[in-house]
N, C-alpha and C positions, 0 to 999 in steps of 0.2 A: 754490323754495327761500328759505330767507334768506338777505339775505350776511352778516351777522352770525352763525358758528356755535357757535350755545347748544343744549343743549335747548331743546322745544317746551314744558315745562311753564315752566320759566323765563321767556322770552317770555312768553307770554299772562298771567301771574302779574303778570309784567309791567305787560301790557298793561292788565288789571285796575283793579291802583293806580292806573295812570296815567287812565284811560278812567271807573271806577266810586268810587275812593278807595276799597278796596279792598286795605289791608293785608296788606303783604306774610308769609313767612313770617323767623325768623331769621336765614337765609343773605340775603336778599334783604334786609330792613331793615339790616343790617350795611355791605354796598355803600350802599346806597341815605344812610344817614348814615355814611359816610365814613368805615369804623372796621374799616380794613383786616384785625391781628389777629385780633376778632370771623369777620369774613367769610372767615376761612380754614381758622382752626377748626369754621367751623360747618358746611361747601361740602359736601356728595358730592363724590365721583369727578370727576361730570361737568363737574357746574356751580365744584367747582378747575378740570381743566381748557381749561375755559371762559370763565374767572375778567376776561383780558383783552377779549375779544369782548365781556364784558355790560357792560364800562364802558365802551366804543366804545359801543356801545347805548344806553348811559343817553346817557351825552355825548352822543350827533348823533341822536337821535328822541324824544328824551322830555323837558319843561318845565326851566330847569333850574330852576327854583323848587320845584319839586315834590323835589328830593335836594340833595344838598352839608352835610347835618347832620341831629344830632335835630333845630333844633328844625326846619327844612322838613316834615321831614316827618309833622312831629306836625299844623303849618299847615297842610300840604295834607291830611291826612286827614281833620280838624276842616273844612274847608273852606274859608278863608280865607285862600288863593291862586286865583288863574284861572291858565288857560292861557295 
């Protein structure tokens, strides 16, 4: 069990986004681009409950070059930034 209490499918999607630059779904895209209202609106019940832990995981475990704004996410997916 991970120290971050979130759905396994959410962690897997984040890990694939980082390792293989695979785009996420709408909820995680909103989280990664720092759009709180969109993230809450798109979250399923499990992710809504885990939103704080998801943000902790992103902040502490994935490179800051691939999250924080729409521009950073776009650049990451294009392969413009490295870890």
